[in-house]
N, C-alpha and C positions, 0 to 999 in steps of 0.2 A: 761496077763498070768505071773506068779512068774518065773523070769528066776533063775535057779538051776545052782551055779557055785562051783567047788572045791569040789566035793563029799567027798573027803576025806582029808578035809583042817583041821587044828591046829584050827586056828582061823581066820575067814572073817573079814577083815578091810575094811571099805570104806574111802576112800580121796577125798572129794570135792575138787577140785582146781588142777591144774597142774602147778603153778609156781616153784619157786626154793624151796620153801617151801613144797609144796606137792610132788614134784618129789623125793626130798631128802628122805622125811619122807617114800616113796612108796618104794626107793631104799634099804633102810637100813632095812624097815620091810620084805620085800621080801628075804633078805639075811638071815635073822632071823628065816625063815620059816613061816610065816605067810602070808595067801592068801590075796591078794591086788587087790582091784578094783579101778582103779584112774580114775576120772570123770573129765573132762576139755571139756568147753565148744568151744575153740579153736580148730584150726587143728592140732596144734602143743605145745609143752610144753614150759614153762620159756617165757613166754609173760609177759609184766608188765612195772614198774617204770624203767627209763635209769639206768643201771646196768654197772660200768665200773672199779670199783675200789675194791680191795681186803679189804682195811681198816685195814691193819696189823698194828694197833696202833691208827688209830682214829685222824689222825692227820688233818684232814680236820676239825674237829669240836672241835675248841678251847674252845667253851661253855659248852661242858660236861665234867663229871667228870672224874677224873683218873682211878676210878675203872672201868667206860665204857670202857675208851681206853685199858686199859688191858684185859678185857673180849673180846673187839674186837680183840686183839692180838691174845690172845690164841683162839678162835674161827676161825679167819682168818687160822691159822697154820694147824688147822686140817682140814679146807675147803679144803687148797692148796694141802695137801696128798690125799685127797679123789677126787679132780677135776684137779690134776697136769697139765692136759693136756688142760685145759680152762685158765691156768694162763699166762698172758703176763709177763715176767720176764725182766722188766725195771722198775729204780727206780722212786721215786717221787720227786720233788723239792719244798720245802715249803718256802715262803717268806713272809716279813712283808713290807706291803707298807709304805711309808715316810709319807703319810697322815694319818695313822690309829693309833687307840689309842693303840693298842698292841705293844708289846715290843719283839724283839729277846730272850732277857733273860728268859719269859715265856715259849718260845717254847723248849729252852733247858732244861729249869726244868722238862718239861713233857718228853723230848724224853729220858733224862737219867733215868728218872723211867721205861720207855718203852724198854730201852736197859737192865736195870738190871733184868726186869721179862724175858725177851728172852734169856738173858744168863742163868736165872734159868730153864728155859724150856728146855734148850736144854741140860743143865747138867743132869736134870731128866730124858730124853730119846732123846738120839743122832739122832733120825727121828724127831725130830721139828727143826733140823738145815734146815728151808727151805728157810729162808730169806739171808741166807748166814753167816760168821762169826758174832758172838755177838759183837765184837769190832768195825766192820762196819756198825751195823746197821744204825748210822746216821753218816755223817759228816758236819762240819761246813766250810764256805767259807766267808772269808772278802773280800772286795771290791777288795783290791788289789790282791788277789788270782784270781777273775774273770777278771781283767783287763790283768792280765798275760795270763790266758788261753783264751782270746779275740784273742791273736795272733796265734795261733795253728789252723790248718785244723781240719775241723770237722769230724771224721771217719766215715765209711763206717757203722762198727759194733762196736761201743762203747762198751769196757770191763769193765775198770775201772773207779772207781769215778770221776777221772778228766777229762776222756774222754767223761763221759756223760753231765759233766756240760759245754762243750766247746759251742756247740750251742746256749744254753741258755747266755753264758757271750759274745756272738759274737751280740746276736740279741737284747738283753734287754737292756731297758733305765735304766742304774743302779742308776741315780739320781732319780728314783722314787720309792728306795727300802731302808730300814734300814737293818745292817748288824750286825752280819752274816746273810747269809741263808743258807739252809740244804739242803741235799741231802740225803734222807731217804729211806731204802727198805721197801717200800710200793708199792706191785705190782698193776698191772693191772688183771682183768678178763673179759674173751669175754661172753656175753651174750648169742653169737649166737653159739660158742663153749660148752658152759655150756648145753644149749639146745639140741645139738647134742650128747653129752655125756649122759646125763639123759636118752635120747629118745632112743637111741640105746642100752643102758643098761636094761632098761625096756623092750624093744621090745625082747630080748635076754632072761629076766627071765621066768622061769618056773612058778613061783610064782605071778605075778604080770599082771593083765587084764588092758592095756589101753585103755580106750573110750574117744578119742577125739570127738570133732563135738557133744558132748552129753551136753545137756542142763538139771540140774536136777530142777526140777519143784517142788516137795514136799518132804519133809520127816518127818517120822513119827515113833513112837515106838508102839510095838502090846503088848499084855499081858504076852508075853514069854522075854519081854526085847529086842526083834529083832530089828533093825532098818529098816524101808521099804524106799527105796529111789525111788521115781518115776522120769523118765527121759523121753526126748524127743529126738530122733536120727533120723536124716533123715528122719523128718516127722511121726515117728513111737515111740508110746509111749512103755515103758518097766519099769518094777519093777524089783530093786534087792535087796537081803535082806543079812544082814551082823551082825555082833556080836557087832561090835565095829566101831563109825563114828568120823570122824576126819574132822574137820572144816579145809582147807587150801585156802579159798577163797580171800585171801589177801584184798584188798579194800572193796571187797563185803562181807566179812565175815557177817555184821550184816544180811545179808539176809537170811543166814542160821540159825543164833543165833534166828532170828524172826519166823521160822517156827518151831524150836525146843521151842520157850516160853521162852529165854533168852534176858534181856536186859543189858547187861555190858556197861559202857562206853568206849568209844573209839573216836578217830579221825583220818580223811582222808585227806589228802594232793595232790592235783594234781600239778604234777611239769612236766618240761619238759627240753631238752637237745637240743642241736643243731648241725647240721652237716655242717662244713666247709672243703674246699680244699685249700691248702696252698702250690702252686708249687711242682711239684713231687718231686725235689730234699730235700725237707724238711723231712727226713726220720730218723727214730731211734732217735726221741727226748725223752726224759723223761716226765714223768707226772708234770704237774706244776700248784699248787697251790699260790694264791696270796691272805693272808688273808683279811677278812673284815666282816662288821658287818652284819649279816643278816637281808635282808627285807629294806636296805637303797641303794642309789644309789650307793654306796661304798661296796656291799656284796662280799662275797669272790667269787673268778672266778677260775674255773678250767678248764685246758687244757689237753685233752686226746687224745694221738698220735695213729695213727693207719697209716698202710702202705699206700704208694702213696699218700703222703701229707695230709691225711684225718686227720681231728680233730673234736672230740666232745667239746663242749663247755658247762659248767654251770657256771651261774653267779646269784648268790644268791640276784638278784635285784627285784622289782616288775616289770620289763617291759623284763624280759628275762626269767628267771627259774621259778620265782615265778608268781603267779597270784592273782588279787584281787578276794577276797572272796573264794581262792582256798582251803583255810583251814576250815574243818567244823567239827562241834562235833555231836555226837549223842544226840536224844532227848530221852523225859521220853517214848513217844509213841512207839518208834522202836530201835533196836540195829545199824541199820544201818545210819551213817551220810550220809544227802542228799547232795551231789554236784550240784551246780547250771547246769541246763541242757547244756549251751554251754561247760561245761566241758565234762560231759557225750560224747557229740557228738565229741569232741576231742578224748576220749579214744575209741569211737567208729570209730575211723579211718576219723572223717569229720572234716579236716581243712580247713579253709580258706586260700589261696596261698599268701593272703595280710599280714596275720598275720606271715606266716611262714617268709616271706620275710622281713619284719619289724623287729620279734625278732632275727631271724640269723644275720641280718644287725647290729643290736645292740649289739649282741653277740661277732661278728667280731670286733666291735670298741672298747668294753670293752677291748679286748685282745691287741688290738692295743695301748691302752692308756700305757701298759707295754712294748710290742713287737713292737715297731713302724712298722714293715716292714708288720706285719699282717694285715695291712690296705689293702693288695693287694688280701685277700684272698676272696674265691667266695663262695658261697651257695653251700653246696656239696650233698644234699640231704634233704629227710623230717626230721622232729625232732622226737627224740626218746622222749618217753612221757608216761605217766601212772600216776595212783595214789597208794598212798602210805598209809597203816593202821600206826596208831600210838595208842597201846592200852592206855586206861587211860586220864588223863587230861594234861601231860607235852609233849609239842611238841617238846622238846629237846631229847626225849629218843631215843637213838639207839640202846640199849640191849635189846631184849624180847624174850620169845622162845615159850611158851605153858601154857596155862591154863586150867584144868581141871574143869568140871562142875558135873559131874558125873561118875560111874564107866563104864560107857559105850561111852561117847563123851568128846573129847577134841577139844581144839582150838587153831591152829596154829597163833601165834602171832609176827612173826617176823617182824622186820623192815628194817635189814640189810641182805642180803645174808649170811652172814659168821654165821649167828644165826640160820641156817639151820638144821645144822648138830646137834648141842647140842639140838635143837628141836626134832628132829627125837630119839636122845639119851635119853631123858626125856622121850617119848612117850614109848619107847621100857621098859625102866625102871619099868613105871607104867603097862604095859602089864604085865610082869615077876610077879609083886607085886599081881596082880590080878588073876595070875594063867592061863592068858590065853594067854602067850608065855613060852615057855618050850623047853628046850634041847639044843638048839645051844648056848645060849646067856648066858653069866654071865654078872651080871649089875655092876661087882665090875671092869672091863676092859676097858670100854668103852671110858673112857677120855684119857687113855695112847694107845690106839690103835684103828687105822682108817683101817677097812676092805674096801681094793681097788680092791678086786678079781672081783667084778661086771664091773669095768671099764680098768682092766688093759689087757685084751684081745681084746681090742677096738684098730684097728689099726689109724694111723695118717690120712691115707688117707682116711678111713670112716668118722673120725670125721670132715676132713676138707670139702668132698662132703657134707656131711650132713649139716654143719654150713654154707657154701656157698648157699645150695639150700635155708636154712631157709632165709638167709639175703636176697634173690631176693624174694622170696614169701611175705616177709613183706614188701618189696619196699624199702631196703636200698643197697646200693653199696657192692659188695661183698668184698670189703678189709675191711669194718668192721667185717668180719667174721674172720679175719687173725691177726695173732699177730706179732707185731714189732721185738719182739724177743723171740724165743723158748728157753728153759729151758737149753739146752746145751751150749749156747752162752751167756744165761743172767747171768750165775754165773761162 
């Protein structure tokens, strides 16, 4: 039976996929008066690849262009405005290892470009002052500075740049680094708090029907150009009709493209991050990035802090975060790249305990090469993992948003979470252009204005309770749903 929803709708929009892209698009469209059906096969929103970094400048990725870094900075600032209660307001240390081919001077050049862009953004709109004063976007530290700081006591609640550097200065083997090293105002983002925020906001929305535990089985278009979406939910078949269809299925985007009859080129990469625990008193660290060449034994190492001594580790090496045959491309017969079954099994929560132990141990050892005391860390939980889509054929692409295939079909192609909001705004512009969205929205203001009304009334208690529930439901320590530094103390 055809399901009739929203009899007085302006426009009915179906969004397939409730990751950060689909959830943000649903949130923005429902704010603008479109009536949204959001289909998600899992029991909750914002599942997927490990997410922990706001990328306010893209300083993890020295292989990408300055323009991509500028785009990530701009996008991250707006994302932090919309989802401010999901942001962990602690800085990031960027260091170049002594064995690395890169030089700190290259990092300085990029940081200077980003600092100037941030200063321009704040001058154009004071509300863009999300990362603190532009003059403090980054600070460099010579070895003598760190040796001096290493003599100080680590504060429980660091506030100044120097205070944030003390734990790093005391614990890091400085002979392993080139100087200077950098403290950058790139913050963290909590996937569980983000999932909580979007879920609570959409559940409160009068213009969004949230359909979790719902598998889309078929998509087709009728003679009136309406989309029919066939689903299976709790064993029952149900069909929905919408005016406009948005494919936001993440790494499974190609499966819907195949149903629609499209064959765009894309790549999919399976990756994982590992959870460790290092002494309960190791709290309020900054994030730490040790640069390296991706795919080699000296690949970039990323250490992300959480409360109570938990740390998430990315190491861009083949035996830790990256996987052999884990990067695949689509072929002529299908828009969906085929990951080997062993990685699909992992996506479906089927990890071998031995693999978890081996890779987490190697991740701990990788960090301990720079921070020797970290070798006492233990395995802290199951890995955070998932597959990431990359549109086109450039595996280094980190900034992408939307592709339009017709007047009634859009494909969300974000690679990083910070691109979700621009994707939503681009789709809104298109719907306004097509006359499918009218009234509340002016397409000339979205780049300078972020509407936070959908999230501003949600209390900290609601967010914390839902975030911790989601962490437990997904089998992770509840500390991963908590922030090391709320906004009031982080700035």
